[in-house]
Every structure is written in structure tokens, then in C-alpha cells.
C-alpha positions in Angstrom: 68.2 -23.7 5.3 66.6 -20.4 6.3 66.5 -18.5 9.5 63.1 -19.9 10.6 64.3 -23.5 10.1 67.5 -22.8 12.0 65.6 -21.2 14.8 63.3 -24.3 15.0 66.3 -26.6 15.0 67.8 -24.8 18.0 64.6 -24.0 19.8 64.8 -20.2 19.4 61.4 -18.7 19.9 59.7 -17.0 17.0 59.5 -13.7 18.9 63.3 -13.7 19.3 63.8 -14.3 15.5 61.4 -11.4 14.8 63.3 -9.2 17.2 66.6 -10.1 15.5 65.1 -9.2 12.1 63.8 -5.9 13.4 67.1 -5.0 15.0 69.0 -5.9 11.8 66.7 -3.8 9.7 65.0 -6.7 7.9 61.6 -5.4 9.1 60.8 -1.8 8.5 60.0 0.0 11.8 59.8 3.5 10.4 56.7 5.5 11.2 54.2 6.0 8.4 55.2 8.6 5.9 51.8 9.7 4.7 49.0 10.8 7.0 45.4 11.3 6.1 42.4 9.5 4.9 43.1 9.2 1.2 43.4 5.8 -0.5 47.1 6.5 -1.0 47.7 7.2 2.7 45.7 4.1 3.7 47.9 2.0 1.3 51.1 3.3 2.8 50.0 2.5 6.3 48.8 -1.0 5.4 52.1 -1.7 3.6 54.1 -0.5 6.6 52.0 -2.6 8.9 52.6 -5.7 6.8 56.3 -5.1 7.0 56.2 -4.7 10.7 54.5 -8.1 10.9 57.1 -9.8 8.7 55.1 -9.7 5.5 55.5 -7.8 2.2 52.8 -6.1 0.1 53.4 -4.6 -3.3 51.2 -2.3 -5.5 49.3 -4.3 -8.1 48.6 -1.8 -10.9 46.0 -3.1 -13.3 45.2 -1.7 -16.7 46.2 -1.7 -20.3 48.2 0.3 -22.7 49.4 0.4 -26.3 53.1 -0.2 -26.9 55.2 1.9 -29.4 54.4 -0.8 -32.0 50.7 -0.4 -31.5 50.2 -3.7 -29.6 47.7 -3.5 -26.7 49.0 -5.2 -23.6 47.2 -5.8 -20.3 49.0 -5.8 -16.9 48.0 -6.7 -13.4 46.5 -9.8 -11.9 43.2 -11.2 -13.2 43.3 -8.9 -16.2 43.8 -11.3 -19.1 40.8 -9.9 -21.0 38.2 -7.1 -20.7 35.6 -9.8 -20.0 37.6 -11.2 -17.1 38.4 -7.7 -15.7 34.6 -6.8 -15.8 33.9 -9.9 -13.6 36.8 -10.0 -11.2 39.2 -7.2 -10.2 42.4 -7.9 -8.3 43.3 -5.8 -5.3 45.6 -2.8 -4.9 48.0 -4.6 -2.7 49.3 -8.1 -3.2 51.9 -10.0 -1.2 52.9 -12.6 1.3 53.0 -13.0 5.0 54.8 -15.7 7.0 52.6 -18.3 8.6 54.1 -21.0 10.8 52.4 -24.4 10.2 51.7 -26.4 13.3 50.4 -29.8 12.2 51.6 -31.6 9.0 54.6 -29.4 8.4 55.5 -28.7 12.1 57.9 -25.9 12.4 58.0 -24.9 8.7 57.0 -21.4 7.7 55.0 -20.8 4.6 54.1 -17.7 2.8 50.4 -17.0 2.7 49.0 -15.0 -0.2 47.6 -11.7 1.0 45.6 -9.0 -0.8 44.0 -5.8 0.3 41.8 -3.5 -1.7 42.6 -0.1 -0.1 39.8 2.4 0.1 39.6 6.0 1.5 39.0 6.1 5.3 35.4 7.2 4.9 34.5 4.5 2.2 31.4 2.3 2.6 30.6 -0.7 0.4 27.8 0.3 -2.0 27.7 -2.8 -4.3 28.9 -0.9 -7.4 29.9 -3.2 -10.3 33.6 -2.4 -9.5 33.1 -3.3 -5.8 31.3 -6.5 -6.7 34.2 -7.5 -9.0 36.7 -6.6 -6.2 34.7 -8.7 -3.7 34.8 -11.7 -6.1 38.6 -11.5 -6.1 38.6 -11.5 -2.3 36.2 -14.5 -2.2 38.4 -16.4 -4.6 41.6 -15.7 -2.6 39.9 -16.7 0.7 38.4 -19.9 -0.9 41.9 -21.0 -1.8 43.4 -20.4 1.6 44.7 -16.8 1.2 43.7 -13.7 3.1 41.9 -10.9 1.3 39.8 -7.9 2.4 38.8 -4.3 1.7 40.8 -2.0 4.0 40.1 1.6 5.0 43.0 1.7 7.5 45.8 -0.3 9.0 44.8 -3.0 11.4 43.4 -5.4 8.9 46.3 -7.8 8.8 
């Protein structure tokens, strides 16, 4: 049993459960630590916003490196090969957010996959090959029931 199921069993409103989590420190309510328009600042604000709304977002570093033994390894989502990475690029922030189901699974809370590709505040989509590959990842996530978007500020969750 988890807190959400217990609250449903006893008729405790979702807002009361969220308030309890906030007061117990399970939801970070600290103000943003980085101000500005850089991509790093945008990422921090988006991650804090996700926590305030009960979700969690983590950095998804994507790349490749050689180990001490000379073996090349790839890391990050959707980076199994160079060919894959050229076609689809996973986002900067990957995580989950709670979603209460209201029909088939009445009262249960599921974790919805969430991804955000953070961009500097003044960024505009230009259709570069990298942006197109990032858009493909967003389209895949959305097609499978997740939530994905480009983000230049908090307020996209």
C-alpha cells in the first residue's frame, strides 16, 4: 500500500495528501537556485517545478566515451548506435509525474513518463538536424502516452 491508495481508501482529498508531502519535505519547495536565461538555468527551474508538482526529472546525459580498456560505450536514452542517435535524440530531462487514473483504475496513481528538452530562454525552433531528431523523440513519447516538449522556461509541465 502507498500513501495515495491509503488516502483513497479513507477519502482523503488529493490536495491534502500533497500538502502533507510538502510539509514533510517530500516535495521540494525551495526557490530556484539559478536565475537567468541559459539552458542550465532553465533546466534547474523546470526540475524544481516538477518536484513542486509531485514529479521528478533527472538529467539524461547522452554521449559516448572510451573506457580504460579501450572499449567504446554509449550512454543515455536512444543512443544505442550512431545511426540511432542521428535520427532520434532523447531529451535533457527525463522523469515521471503522478497521474491519477479516473476510469479503469479508479483511484490508482500511475507514473507518466515525462521528458523536456531544455533550451535557452531566447531559443526558437529552426529545424536543424539536431532539433528534428529531438522532435522525433518528443513525438515518440507523446504517441506512447507520455508527455514531451521543448522548454525555454518553467511552466511547461
